BANUPA-754288 format. One line per 8 residues: number of its first residue (from 1); for each residue x, y, z of N, C-alpha, C. Coordinates in steps of 0.02 Angstrom, whole numbers, padded with zeros to 5 digits, always signed. Layout:
! BANUPA-754288
NUM) X:Y:Z:X:Y:Z:X:Y:Z  ...;
! end
This chain:
! BANUPA-754288
1) +00919:+00486:-01241:+00983:+00452:-01210:+00934:+00424:-01149  +00940:+00334:-01124:+00922:+00343:-01077:+00957:+00318:-01025  +00950:+00345:-00951:+01007:+00324:-00887:+00941:+00276:-00853  +00989:+00243:-00815:+00937:+00212:-00734:+00942:+00268:-00696  +00892:+00266:-00650:+00879:+00303:-00579:+00861:+00278:-00499  +00877:+00303:-00461:+00891:+00269:-00423:+00803:+00257:-00399  +00775:+00201:-00385:+00706:+00219:-00366:+00706:+00161:-00307  +00628:+00204:-00280:+00596:+00134:-00226:+00556:+00120:-00231;
9) +00529:+00060:-00220:+00455:+00021:-00235:+00440:+00002:-00181  +00387:+00021:-00167:+00337:+00032:-00092:+00316:-00008:-00095  +00287:-00081:-00088:+00216:-00138:-00096:+00187:-00112:-00045  +00127:-00126:-00046:+00049:-00148:-00006:+00067:-00210:+00009  +00057:-00229:+00053:+00058:-00322:+00084:-00014:-00350:+00070  -00086:-00326:+00102:-00142:-00371:+00117:-00165:-00354:+00031  -00207:-00363:-00012:-00226:-00344:-00072:-00180:-00366:-00109  -00119:-00383:-00115:-00068:-00371:-00178:-00007:-00414:-00150;
17) +00006:-00430:-00112:+00060:-00484:-00094:-00010:-00551:-00081  -00015:-00518:-00015:-00078:-00585:+00017:-00160:-00559:-00025  -00169:-00625:-00039:-00265:-00634:-00047:-00288:-00634:+00025  -00291:-00578:+00055:-00338:-00571:+00120:-00361:-00502:+00145  -00396:-00487:+00104:-00451:-00426:+00110:-00514:-00463:+00139  -00543:-00531:+00114:-00612:-00521:+00139:-00582:-00573:+00214  -00537:-00581:+00210:-00550:-00634:+00281:-00505:-00577:+00328  -00478:-00524:+00308:-00471:-00471:+00356:-00561:-00433:+00370;
25) -00570:-00408:+00316:-00638:-00395:+00349:-00689:-00422:+00392  -00679:-00486:+00362:-00731:-00527:+00399:-00690:-00521:+00491  -00648:-00528:+00494:-00597:-00499:+00575:-00609:-00459:+00620  -00638:-00401:+00568:-00660:-00320:+00585:-00725:-00328:+00597  -00763:-00355:+00572:-00855:-00357:+00594:-00840:-00423:+00631  -00805:-00460:+00635:-00810:-00516:+00700:-00797:-00458:+00765  -00757:-00440:+00763:-00740:-00385:+00827:-00771:-00318:+00830  -00793:-00312:+00791:-00858:-00252:+00828:-00947:-00303:+00833;
33) -00936:-00323:+00782:-01033:-00374:+00817:-01035:-00353:+00879  -01008:-00364:+00942:-01049:-00391:+01005:-01057:-00296:+01012  -01049:-00251:+00967:-01063:-00197:+01029:-01116:-00154:+00964  -01111:-00177:+00904:-01176:-00156:+00863:-01238:-00164:+00889  -01277:-00111:+00884:-01357:-00098:+00915:-01408:-00133:+00893  -01426:-00151:+00835:-01475:-00190:+00792:-01432:-00208:+00711  -01464:-00266:+00715:-01456:-00290:+00637:-01440:-00219:+00571  -01494:-00181:+00592:-01471:-00128:+00529:-01387:-00079:+00545;
41) -01416:-00093:+00607:-01313:-00049:+00623:-01253:-00093:+00613  -01254:-00149:+00599:-01225:-00217:+00586:-01212:-00218:+00508  -01267:-00204:+00491:-01263:-00196:+00405:-01250:-00148:+00369  -01253:-00077:+00413:-01241:-00040:+00393:-01143:-00010:+00396  -01133:-00063:+00445:-01043:-00042:+00456:-01025:-00125:+00402  -01047:-00162:+00392:-01031:-00215:+00332:-01028:-00196:+00259  -01087:-00146:+00277:-01078:-00118:+00180:-01011:-00065:+00180  -01012:-00053:+00245:-00939:+00004:+00256:-00879:-00002:+00224;
49) -00852:-00085:+00272:-00806:-00112:+00299:-00792:-00132:+00199  -00839:-00176:+00167:-00829:-00200:+00103:-00845:-00144:+00046  -00840:-00069:+00071:-00851:-00035:-00016:-00770:+00009:+00000  -00754:-00013:+00073:-00680:+00049:+00078:-00611:-00005:+00075  -00602:-00068:+00051:-00534:-00101:+00077:-00481:-00067:+00104  -00465:-00010:+00055:-00399:+00022:+00088:-00392:+00055:+00169  -00462:+00054:+00195:-00461:+00117:+00251:-00407:+00092:+00277  -00389:+00094:+00335:-00358:+00078:+00381:-00412:+00044:+00448;
57) -00347:-00005:+00507:-00426:-00016:+00537:-00447:+00028:+00590  -00402:+00060:+00600:-00420:+00118:+00647:-00467:+00159:+00601  -00462:+00208:+00552:-00515:+00229:+00508:-00572:+00235:+00514  -00575:+00148:+00507:-00659:+00096:+00509:-00666:+00077:+00576  -00627:+00083:+00641:-00650:+00089:+00704:-00673:+00148:+00723  -00644:+00176:+00680:-00660:+00250:+00730:-00752:+00287:+00692  -00749:+00259:+00610:-00826:+00241:+00599:-00868:+00211:+00632  -00842:+00163:+00636:-00896:+00119:+00687:-00914:+00155:+00763;
65) -00889:+00178:+00792:-00878:+00249:+00846:-00910:+00260:+00828  -00919:+00322:+00796:-00965:+00401:+00784:-01033:+00326:+00767  -01050:+00279:+00750:-01115:+00289:+00750:-01158:+00258:+00794  -01100:+00269:+00849:-01140:+00218:+00918:-01177:+00280:+00966  -01212:+00255:+00987:-01259:+00332:+01037:-01194:+00354:+01065  -01221:+00433:+01101:-01156:+00454:+01160:-01145:+00429:+01176  -01051:+00425:+01209:-01046:+00367:+01257:-00992:+00440:+01273  -00964:+00421:+01328:-00927:+00478:+01365:-00861:+00437:+01323;
73) -00789:+00469:+01339:-00731:+00487:+01301:-00704:+00431:+01346  -00703:+00405:+01403:-00671:+00351:+01434:-00695:+00271:+01395  -00789:+00291:+01415:-00811:+00211:+01345:-00782:+00206:+01293  -00794:+00263:+01256:-00768:+00246:+01185:-00717:+00233:+01187  -00660:+00270:+01227:-00585:+00240:+01193:-00597:+00157:+01216  -00614:+00145:+01278:-00635:+00088:+01306:-00663:+00015:+01240  -00693:+00031:+01225:-00732:+00003:+01164:-00688:-00004:+01106  -00615:+00072:+01086:-00611:+00071:+01022:-00520:-00011:+01054;
81) -00516:-00017:+01111:-00477:-00066:+01146:-00479:-00104:+01107  -00548:-00107:+01140:-00551:-00178:+01149:-00563:-00198:+01069  -00592:-00171:+01023:-00604:-00214:+00958:-00524:-00206:+00906  -00521:-00139:+00926:-00432:-00174:+00894:-00400:-00232:+00927  -00407:-00259:+00991:-00355:-00312:+01004:-00395:-00362:+01007  -00461:-00357:+00993:-00487:-00436:+00945:-00467:-00441:+00869  -00481:-00375:+00852:-00466:-00364:+00774:-00361:-00421:+00759  -00342:-00401:+00813:-00260:-00402:+00812:-00261:-00484:+00815;
89) -00300:-00508:+00838:-00294:-00586:+00859:-00331:-00626:+00812  -00381:-00595:+00794:-00412:-00638:+00723:-00380:-00609:+00681  -00375:-00575:+00660:-00309:-00536:+00594:-00247:-00587:+00560  -00215:-00605:+00637:-00140:-00632:+00628:-00168:-00721:+00601  -00216:-00733:+00621:-00236:-00791:+00609:-00254:-00787:+00514  -00284:-00731:+00502:-00318:-00744:+00454:-00261:-00716:+00402  -00190:-00677:+00414:-00158:-00653:+00357:-00097:-00739:+00364  -00086:-00750:+00391:-00063:-00813:+00408:-00058:-00878:+00352;
97) -00145:-00889:+00343:-00184:-00925:+00308:-00176:-00907:+00228  -00173:-00840:+00213:-00195:-00793:+00155:-00128:-00842:+00091  -00171:-00825:+00045:-00118:-00856:+00006:-00071:-00810:-00022  -00022:-00834:-00043:+00015:-00761:-00076:+00052:-00763:-00127  +00056:-00705:-00158:+00079:-00713:-00246:+00138:-00712:-00265  +00145:-00782:-00293:+00214:-00792:-00280:+00282:-00763:-00301  +00236:-00737:-00369:+00285:-00662:-00395:+00336:-00652:-00353  +00287:-00634:-00307:+00323:-00606:-00253:+00416:-00605:-00225;
105) +00444:-00678:-00245:+00478:-00692:-00222:+00535:-00686:-00293  +00501:-00654:-00358:+00531:-00664:-00377:+00554:-00570:-00423  +00541:-00543:-00371:+00562:-00461:-00345:+00645:-00452:-00370  +00637:-00493:-00322:+00737:-00453:-00329:+00788:-00480:-00390  +00738:-00528:-00440:+00780:-00540:-00490:+00794:-00493:-00532  +00741:-00422:-00553:+00744:-00370:-00586:+00753:-00318:-00546  +00733:-00326:-00488:+00775:-00261:-00422:+00802:-00256:-00378  +00820:-00240:-00351:+00899:-00230:-00290:+00867:-00254:-00221;
113) +00857:-00300:-00197:+00828:-00270:-00139:+00840:-00225:-00081  +00871:-00213:-00085:+00873:-00136:-00052:+00822:-00083:-00059  +00806:-00099:-00140:+00776:-00032:-00156:+00671:-00065:-00170  +00673:-00129:-00096:+00596:-00153:-00120:+00604:-00128:-00055  +00532:-00097:-00043:+00515:-00104:+00031:+00457:-00134:+00044  +00399:-00141:+00108:+00348:-00171:+00120:+00325:-00129:+00164  +00259:-00069:+00145:+00227:-00028:+00172:+00163:-00050:+00184  +00151:-00080:+00251:+00076:-00099:+00284:+00038:-00079:+00327;
121) -00038:-00047:+00320:-00066:-00067:+00378:-00090:-00113:+00448  -00021:-00149:+00410:-00021:-00193:+00461:+00000:-00189:+00532  -00006:-00199:+00605:+00030:-00177:+00648:+00113:-00225:+00650  +00111:-00168:+00656:+00216:-00187:+00684:+00230:-00234:+00700  +00189:-00238:+00783:+00245:-00329:+00808:+00179:-00392:+00762  +00132:-00352:+00721:+00108:-00426:+00687:+00144:-00434:+00639  +00169:-00363:+00585:+00196:-00375:+00514:+00252:-00425:+00528  +00297:-00409:+00588:+00352:-00442:+00605:+00351:-00523:+00593;
129) +00312:-00543:+00623:+00276:-00608:+00628:+00280:-00632:+00547  +00215:-00615:+00514:+00221:-00622:+00468:+00246:-00626:+00400  +00306:-00571:+00415:+00339:-00570:+00368:+00421:-00634:+00369  +00427:-00654:+00454:+00456:-00705:+00477:+00417:-00773:+00442  +00355:-00780:+00445:+00323:-00829:+00414:+00325:-00847:+00341  +00346:-00784:+00301:+00356:-00790:+00241:+00403:-00766:+00181  +00441:-00763:+00264:+00500:-00732:+00217:+00516:-00697:+00185  +00484:-00622:+00202:+00471:-00575:+00176:+00543:-00555:+00162;
137) +00601:-00532:+00210:+00626:-00512:+00243:+00692:-00499:+00191  +00701:-00564:+00171:+00748:-00590:+00109:+00730:-00545:+00036  +00666:-00517:+00046:+00624:-00474:-00001:+00638:-00395:+00000  +00616:-00384:+00058:+00640:-00317:+00056:+00666:-00287:+00108  +00736:-00278:+00070:+00778:-00261:+00097:+00797:-00182:+00156  +00738:-00166:+00085:+00762:-00087:+00090:+00695:-00069:+00156  +00661:-00102:+00196:+00629:-00088:+00255:+00552:-00146:+00250  +00547:-00162:+00305:+00462:-00180:+00318:+00449:-00121:+00365;
145) +00400:-00117:+00327:+00383:-00023:+00415:+00276:-00055:+00386  +00260:-00056:+00471:+00193:-00053:+00494:+00166:-00010:+00498  +00126:+00006:+00563:+00086:+00064:+00596:+00056:+00039:+00625  +00031:+00076:+00693:+00040:+00158:+00686:+00123:+00173:+00684  +00135:+00232:+00653:+00085:+00300:+00668:+00053:+00250:+00585  +00012:+00325:+00554:-00041:+00307:+00513:+00012:+00291:+00441  +00001:+00259:+00379:+00072:+00239:+00316:+00049:+00332:+00273  +00022:+00364:+00291:+00031:+00426:+00267:+00086:+00465:+00298;
153) +00108:+00458:+00349:+00145:+00473:+00379:+00225:+00441:+00382  +00199:+00368:+00381:+00269:+00312:+00368:+00283:+00352:+00298  +00227:+00356:+00258:+00273:+00376:+00180:+00309:+00440:+00200  +00276:+00465:+00199:+00296:+00566:+00202:+00375:+00530:+00232  +00403:+00495:+00272:+00473:+00511:+00331:+00516:+00439:+00277  +00463:+00434:+00219:+00530:+00386:+00174:+00527:+00461:+00098  +00499:+00466:+00084:+00503:+00555:+00026:+00561:+00583:+00042  +00545:+00578:+00124:+00573:+00643:+00150:+00671:+00642:+00157;
161) +00667:+00571:+00165:+00735:+00545:+00155:+00771:+00541:+00072  +00735:+00539:+00023:+00746:+00563:-00032:+00719:+00619:-00065  +00683:+00579:-00113:+00607:+00658:-00164:+00581:+00583:-00174  +00524:+00627:-00207:+00446:+00569:-00218:+00474:+00540:-00290  +00528:+00571:-00295:+00538:+00554:-00384:+00550:+00501:-00365  +00595:+00474:-00327:+00612:+00393:-00308:+00578:+00352:-00293  +00512:+00378:-00270:+00486:+00334:-00266:+00432:+00296:-00294  +00389:+00232:-00292:+00338:+00211:-00350:+00274:+00166:-00281;
169) +00219:+00198:-00275:+00213:+00154:-00222:+00175:+00101:-00265  +00139:+00023:-00272:+00121:-00019:-00288:+00068:-00092:-00244  -00009:-00044:-00258:-00050:-00063:-00202:-00135:-00058:-00218  -00137:-00094:-00224:-00234:-00116:-00216:-00296:-00031:-00243  -00274:-00017:-00180:-00314:+00006:-00149:-00316:+00109:-00175  -00368:+00126:-00154:-00401:+00206:-00185:-00383:+00246:-00119  -00364:+00206:-00104:-00328:+00271:-00027:-00250:+00259:-00022  -00221:+00209:-00042:-00143:+00211:-00068:-00132:+00280:-00111;
177) -00173:+00255:-00180:-00171:+00311:-00233:-00158:+00390:-00201  -00216:+00395:-00166:-00245:+00462:-00150:-00141:+00489:-00090  -00140:+00427:-00040:-00102:+00454:-00019:-00006:+00498:-00077  -00037:+00424:-00113:+00016:+00428:-00167:+00036:+00502:-00213  -00025:+00545:-00222:-00065:+00590:-00271:-00025:+00649:-00229  -00058:+00643:-00151:-00039:+00676:-00101:+00041:+00705:-00112  +00085:+00641:-00106:+00165:+00651:-00091:+00208:+00673:-00161  +00176:+00650:-00202:+00189:+00672:-00283:+00243:+00604:-00295;
185) +00205:+00559:-00284:+00251:+00499:-00309:+00187:+00455:-00367  +00220:+00407:-00394:+00206:+00386:-00434:+00153:+00307:-00396  +00111:+00300:-00444:+00087:+00225:-00415:+00055:+00203:-00474  +00067:+00108:-00467:+00038:+00064:-00505:-00007:+00016:-00468  -00056:-00010:-00484:-00111:-00030:-00462:-00115:-00107:-00482  -00102:-00155:-00423:-00108:-00234:-00446:-00192:-00276:-00447  -00216:-00302:-00497:-00283:-00298:-00493:-00302:-00377:-00486  -00228:-00405:-00470:-00235:-00485:-00454:-00311:-00503:-00387;
193) -00292:-00479:-00341:-00318:-00471:-00283:-00351:-00410:-00235  -00357:-00378:-00300:-00400:-00301:-00264:-00489:-00336:-00286  -00534:-00295:-00253:-00584:-00302:-00243:-00632:-00245:-00276  -00608:-00232:-00354:-00617:-00185:-00381:-00546:-00190:-00453  -00611:-00148:-00514:-00584:-00130:-00551:-00542:-00062:-00553  -00547:-00013:-00518:-00507:+00038:-00484:-00528:+00092:-00547  -00587:+00101:-00527:-00614:+00152:-00598:-00578:+00236:-00562  -00570:+00231:-00513:-00512:+00282:-00486:-00453:+00288:-00512;
201) -00452:+00258:-00548:-00358:+00246:-00565:-00341:+00313:-00622  -00309:+00361:-00608:-00291:+00412:-00656:-00263:+00403:-00723  -00266:+00428:-00761:-00227:+00402:-00837:-00167:+00377:-00842  -00122:+00428:-00794:-00057:+00459:-00801:-00023:+00392:-00726  -00062:+00342:-00708:-00048:+00305:-00674:-00043:+00216:-00685  -00024:+00177:-00688:-00027:+00118:-00702:-00035:+00059:-00683  -00071:+00000:-00711:-00110:-00040:-00707:-00070:-00108:-00739  -00073:-00164:-00667:-00035:-00241:-00680:-00116:-00288:-00683;
209) -00095:-00333:-00705:-00134:-00385:-00710:-00097:-00413:-00619  -00050:-00408:-00612:+00014:-00467:-00572:+00044:-00433:-00560  +00089:-00478:-00511:+00134:-00426:-00475:+00205:-00456:-00541  +00205:-00511:-00569:+00231:-00541:-00600:+00233:-00497:-00701  +00166:-00465:-00674:+00173:-00422:-00778:+00219:-00339:-00712  +00191:-00297:-00671:+00263:-00273:-00638:+00302:-00279:-00664  +00345:-00359:-00642:+00419:-00341:-00632:+00426:-00351:-00695  +00396:-00378:-00751:+00429:-00392:-00828:+00427:-00300:-00825;
217) +00381:-00248:-00793:+00401:-00169:-00828:+00401:-00154:-00800  +00466:-00166:-00753:+00455:-00127:-00689:+00515:-00048:-00709  +00554:-00093:-00768:+00596:-00057:-00787:+00584:+00037:-00809  +00487:+00034:-00834:+00468:+00088:-00825:+00477:+00118:-00786  +00495:+00135:-00721:+00506:+00161:-00685:+00570:+00189:-00628  +00610:+00160:-00681:+00687:+00173:-00671:+00729:+00217:-00705  +00678:+00228:-00792:+00728:+00225:-00854:+00702:+00305:-00870  +00754:+00371:-00857:+00745:+00429:-00855:+00768:+00436:-00914;
225) +00739:+00468:-00967:+00747:+00522:-01023:+00793:+00593:-01007  +00870:+00582:-01040:+00892:+00648:-01034:+00902:+00645:-01100  +00934:+00744:-01119:+00961:+00748:-01180:+01026:+00736:-01162  +01070:+00725:-01247:+01132:+00717:-01261:+01138:+00769:-01235  +01207:+00785:-01215:+01220:+00889:-01207:+01263:+00890:-01269  +01328:+00852:-01293:+01347:+00832:-01323:+01325:+00873:-01387  +01296:+00826:-01411:+01236:+00823:-01470:+01214:+00917:-01455  +01158:+00928:-01425:+01122:+00982:-01403:+01181:+01053:-01424;
233) +01239:+01030:-01418:+01317:+01087:-01417:+01317:+01074:-01462  +01328:+01005:-01510:+01349:+01043:-01600:+01302:+01066:-01647  +01226:+01053:-01601:+01190:+01054:-01651:+01179:+01135:-01654  +01189:+01165:-01606:+01188:+01231:-01586:+01249:+01283:-01626  +01310:+01217:-01611:+01368:+01267:-01637:+01350:+01272:-01744  +01312:+01231:-01733:+01329:+01202:-01794:+01256:+01274:-01854  +01184:+01265:-01797:+01133:+01332:-01808:+01188:+01395:-01820  +01217:+01392:-01756:+01264:+01481:-01763:+01288:+01490:-01815;
241) +01327:+01430:-01845:+01394:+01453:-01904:+01340:+01450:-01975  +01285:+01414:-01960:+01263:+01446:-02007:+01220:+01499:-02024  +01207:+01530:-01974:+01178:+01615:-01982:+01234:+01638:-01984;
! end
């Protein structure tokens, strides 16, 4: 017997709903470039950025700062803030000009909007602007949540309100998959705008080409198999009688 369970679908934005990953990489690289010590230093960060699309701007900036010559905490903090401020300025235009997966607007046709959430590494204030521009508030009534604090902290807060089995994380990045696994949350990979083929995906995790394909299969995450109690009771009675 199948019954429906209350399920909340938590969508990543960049690389899933928006085809923004390459543009955002360019934004961060442009922001750190004035602080690079050499062309080799620049190329090293460029390589790291391309190989780690799922890391937040904070994690990538910290990686870059660790590669700089020893500086005082005050100078390091100043450089960090300058990089992040520049990135925020560049990234708003990058996201606004990105292609959106139009199937996103069909999500409420199969899933109640209150069960749809958007959880992004995007800055909270910028995310509000992006959501208004693309009309995401009408889709993700369950919440539109940015950072800081970290994405893991945000997801942990959500899980604590219900339980891990009530959530599904939908993303393109390994880092989000790691967060989902650590919280005991189901994970679904969307290939469409992703940078890799997800060789890191576990056997028990789902792969979809597009959001449209995910929508058509969304019942996979809401159906719960249970044993028919009356049938089980009757079979026990029959076994006892025959004994």
